[in-house]
N, C-alpha and C positions, 0 to 999 in steps of 0.2 A: 504493500500500500504506500502511496506517496504522501508527503507531508500536507499537500493541498486537500487531502481527504480527512484531515484530523481536526476535529472541532476544538481540540485543546491548544491549537496554535493561535494565540491572541492577535498576531499580526495579520492573519488571513482567515477569519472565521467563515465557516460555510453559511451562506444565507440563501434560503429558499424563497423568502418573500411572503409566505403564507403561514399563519399560525397552526392551521389544521389541514388535513387531507380528507375532505368530505366528499369530493367527487373530482372528475376530470374536467367537467364543464367549468369554464372560467380560467383554467390554466393557460399559460402561454407556451409556445413551442420550446423556448429556452429552458423553462422550468422542467418540462417533460424530458428534454435531452439531459439536463443536469441529473435527474433521477436515474435515467437509463445509463449514463456514463459511470456514475458511482456504482450502480448495480453490476455493471460489467466487471469492475474491479472485484466486487464481492463474489462473483461467480468463480473467479480464479482462487480467491481465498478459500471458498467452500470446497474446492477440488484439491486443495493442498492437504498435507498431513497435519498441519497446525491450523485448525479451522477457527479458533477463537481469537478475539482481539479484546482490547480494554477500552474501546471507544465509548461505551456506555457503562463503564465500571462505576459502581455505586448508585446507579439509577434503578428505578423500579418500574416495570411495565405491567399493566393490568390488562388481561384479556377478559372482556365482559361480553359474553355471547348469550343473547336472548333466543337465538336459534341454534340448533345443533349444526356443526360443520367441523368434523374431525380434521379434514384436510386443511382448511384455512387456519383454524386455531393452531394446529400443530406446526404449520408453516411459520406463523407469526412467533410462536414460542421458540422454535429453532433459531429464527432470525435474531430475536432479542438475546437469547443465551449466547449465540456466537459473537455478539457485540459486547458481552460481559455483563449484561443487565440481569437483575433478579426478576423473575416472572411469577405473577400470581394469576391463576386461572379461576375465575369466579363462575361457579355452576349455578346459573340463574334458575334452572328448573326446580331446585330445592331450596332457593333462597327466599328471603322475606318479600322480594319483589312479587312473587307469585301469591303472596298473602295480602296484597293490596297496597304495597309500597309504591309510590309514584316515582317517575323518573327524577323529579326534583329532590325527593328524599334520597334517592340513590346517589345523585350528584353531591349532596351534603355529606353522605357517608364516605364517598370516594375522596372528596377534598380533605377529610379528616385523616385519610391514609397518606396524603402527600405523594401521590404517584407522579412519575416523570413523563409518562405517556399512557394513553388509554386507547385500547383497540376495541371497537364496538361493532357487534352485528346485531341487527334488530329486524323484526318482521314488518315494522311500520316505516314507510318512507318519511323522512324528516326527523325521526327519533334521535338519530346520531347528531344531527345539527343542533337539536335542543340541548342535548347533553354537553356539546362543545361550548355552548353559551353559559354553562353553569359550573364548569370545572376549571381548575387552574393548571392545566397542562395541555399539551397537544393531543388532539383526538384524531385517530385514523379510522376511517370508515371501512369496515370489513364486509359491507353489504347491508343496505337498508331497504327493505320491502322490494319494490320493483323500480327503485330510483337509480342507485349507482353501486358499483363494485370497483372502485378505482384501482386497487392493487392488482386485480385480475387483468384489467386492460393494460396496465403497465407491464405485467409479466408476459402477456401476449405480445406486446410491442417489442420487448427485449428479445423474446424468442424469434420473432420475425427478423428483427434487425441483425441479430447475430448470424442468421442463416442467409439473408438476402443483402445485407450491408446497409440498407436504408428502407424507410417506409414510404418516402415520396414516390408518387406515380405508380404505386402498386394498385392492383384491382383486387379488392377483398370482398368475398361473399360471406355474409353471416346468415346461416340457415337454421330454420326451425321455429321454436317457440319464442318469437320476438316479443309478443305481448306481455309475457310475464318475466322477461329477462332484464335484470339490472346489468348483467355482463354485456348484453348487446348495447345498452345505452352508453355505458362507459366506453366501449370500443368505438362506437359511432363518433363520440366526441373526440377521442384521442386520434383516431385514424384521420378524421377530417382536419383536425388541427395540424397534423403532420404531413398533409398533402396527399393522402391516399384517396382512392375512389371507393366508396362503400356501396355494396349492393345488399339488399335484404331479400331473402327468399323464404316464403312461408305460405301455408294455406290462408285464404282470406280471413278465417276465424282467428288466426294467430298473428295477424298484422294489426298493430294499434291504429286507431283512427288518427289522421293528421300526421302520421309518421314522416311523410314526404317533406314536411316543413323542416326536418333536420338535415336536408340537403342530400338525401340518399336516393338511390334508385330502388324500386320495389318490383318484385316478380312473384308470380304464384306457380311457376313451373321451373323445376330444378334445371332441366337441360338448357332452358333459355337464360336463366339467371347466372349459371356457371360459365357461360360462354367466355372463353379467354381470360378467366380469373387466375390470379397468381396464388392466392391463399383462399382456402375453403374452411371456414370456421363453423363447426356444428354446435348446436345448443341442446342442452338437456330438455326433454319434454317434461315440464313441471306440472305433473298431474295434481300434486297436492295444492296448487294455487288455483286450480280451475274449478269454478262453480258452474256446473252444467256440462254439456257435451261440446267440446271444441274440435274433437276428431272422432270419426266413426269407430275406429279401433286402432290399436297400436300396430296390428298387422297391416292394415290398409295404409296407415301413416308411413310405415317403412317402405311400402311399395312405391309411394309417390314422393316421399321426402327423406327417406333414409339414404345416407350416402354409401354407395357401393362403386365398384370399378366401372360399371356401365355408365352411371351418371357422371362420375368424375372425368370420364373421357371427354366431356364437353369443355372442361377447363383446359388450361395450358398443359402441355405434356410434362412440365416440371412443377406443376401446382403442388403445394404442400397442404397437409390436412391438420386441423387443430380441433380441440374440444376442451372446454374448461373443466370437465369432470364434475361429479362422477358420471361416467358413461352408462347409458342403457344400450348394451350391445344388441344388435338386431332390431333396434327401434330407431335410433338416430344414426347409427353407423354400423357398417359391416365389420365383424371382428377381424377378419383378415386384413382389411384396410387400416383399422385402428392400430394393428401391430406391425404394419409395414415399416421396416427400419429406414427405408429410403424416403418415404413420402410423409410419414406421420411424425408430427412434432409433439405429440401428446405427453410422452414421458419427459421430454425436454422442458415443457411448460412447468411441470412440477418442480424441477430443479431451479428454473428461473424464478419461481415464486419466492423461494427463501432469499435469494440475492436481492430481488426487488424490495422485499419487506425490510431487509437490513438497510438498504439505501433510504427508504422512507423514514424508518425510525431514526436513523443517523441524522438526516437532514432536518427533520422536525425538532428533534431534541437540540440540535445545534442552533436552530433558529430561536428557540426559546431561551437558550443560554445567552445568545447575543442580545436579545431584547431585555433580559434581566440586567445585563451589563450596562445597557443604555438607560435603564430605568423606564422603558417604554411600555411595560406591562401593567395593566390595571388589575391587580390581584386581590379582588374583594371576594371573600367567601359568600356563597348564597345563603 
């Protein structure tokens, strides 16, 4: 790691410019590149025999998950520990929050613990932003409702950039359950900011109304939407979020919208395949294609997730340290 990536260097502190990471919307390309560049370094650290550093030595990171997600929570936990932080995982399902405690009560409890960073996943859009307004530390959104999942989009971007060199001018297809996907929204924002062309492919029932206002192209047929695409990003069919019948059956869904070699043939010959996980094999994607070592980036996405979350924790904690030095933080407990 170079000295420019050390928040302990008072002559050249890392500055992200934002106190929290609540979403990709509103970020600028230099901020995204700053995160991706730092994450690039952390990929190499994670692959080395000595994986740990002391960047966040003495700091405490709290993972507060109101929704279950073993993959994302474990990724954030690994990231914080590799930076030298202490990690507290709060099991919300068995906590007083389930007994009627409000988010404001939770914020007061968390402030009393003096955490240095808070990672939050919540089933309601906007809940993470509310918490960020009531706690005295950086808040990282690990997914809120169907709003955003910024670190997933960042790890997807890092995966693509390391394989293709850049995001600009790529044609990316996001396919499947767009309507319920916070991953899709964060990726649309990020890819658009970074100069890629975004196509959405889904049955009409899974395309949100007014989605074309986000500057994307929409298709209801896979073969048409995948034409000449560089990246094909499949999404999980989120049956647990569906009230009513959005698809006739998973078998019929796979027939029309599941990715297999036949449908992928419409894309560029060197098109790469992605999926944020967890995958429903035989529903969103054919198993053979998911495991294709040449075309599938799915396992690489998991690896990039730890590096991206290390970069996010590092930059946001460094931003707060710098603001404390300046005296520019209004740290009043709720």
